C-alpha positions in Angstrom: -1.1 12.3 1.5 -1.3 9.9 4.5 0.4 6.5 4.6 -1.3 3.7 2.9 -2.8 1.1 5.2 -2.4 -2.7 4.5 -6.0 -3.1 3.4 -5.8 -0.1 1.1 -2.6 -1.4 -0.5 -4.2 -4.8 -1.0 -7.2 -3.2 -2.8 -4.9 -1.1 -5.0 -2.8 -4.1 -5.9 -5.9 -6.1 -6.7 -7.0 -3.3 -9.1 -3.5 -3.1 -10.7 -3.4 -6.9 -11.2 -6.8 -6.8 -12.9 -5.3 -4.3 -15.4 -2.3 -6.5 -16.0 0.3 -4.9 -13.8 2.7 -6.9 -11.7 5.1 -6.1 -8.9 8.4 -5.3 -10.7 10.5 -6.6 -7.8 10.2 -7.3 -4.1 12.5 -4.4 -3.0 11.3 -1.1 -1.6 12.7 1.9 -3.6 13.3 5.5 -2.5 10.2 7.7 -2.9 11.0 10.9 -4.9 8.5 12.8 -2.7 9.3 11.9 0.9 12.7 10.1 0.3 11.7 7.1 2.5 12.6 3.7 1.2 8.9 2.7 0.9 8.0 2.8 -2.8 6.7 -0.3 -4.6 7.1 -0.4 -8.4 4.6 -2.0 -10.7 4.8 -2.6 -14.5 2.8 -3.7 -17.5 4.2 -4.1 -21.0 2.7 -5.0 -24.4 3.4 -4.7 -28.1 2.3 -1.0 -28.2 4.3 0.0 -25.1 3.9 -0.1 -21.4 3.6 1.8 -18.1 5.5 1.8 -14.8 3.9 3.0 -11.6 5.7 3.8 -8.4 3.5 3.9 -5.2 4.9 5.0 -1.9 3.5 3.2 1.2 4.9 5.9 3.5 3.4 9.1 2.0 0.9 7.7 -0.5 2.6 9.5 -3.5 2.3 7.9 -6.9 4.1 8.5 -10.2 3.8 6.9 -13.6 6.0 6.6 -16.7 4.8 5.6 -20.2 6.9 3.9 -22.8 6.3 3.4 -26.5 6.7 0.4 -28.6 10.0 -1.3 -28.0 10.0 0.0 -24.4 13.1 2.1 -25.1 12.0 5.6 -24.0 10.3 6.2 -20.7 8.3 9.5 -20.3 7.0 10.8 -17.0 3.2 11.3 -17.0 3.0 14.6 -15.0 -0.8 14.5 -14.6 -1.0 10.9 -13.4 -3.6 10.2 -10.7 -3.6 6.6 -9.4 -7.1 6.7 -8.0 -8.6 8.1 -11.2 -6.5 5.7 -13.3 -7.9 2.7 -11.4 -11.4 4.2 -11.4 
């Protein structure tokens, strides 16, 4: 995937905020796909569980983890597609 441009990132973040996600921290994390330090992490949590999303600004890769009630166990969502998720 190509790098994410600033206006694309702003549009994705807007859609994530509308769904209750927030930026987990202001640091850039290492992407598991391209190994660049360019991944932003977003999270949402509720009574029934939550979801974490990592989005790499360098290569455009995204990954998601789901957690159940209590937010104790995180499970990778192998079929996650950010564009389809944000619809």
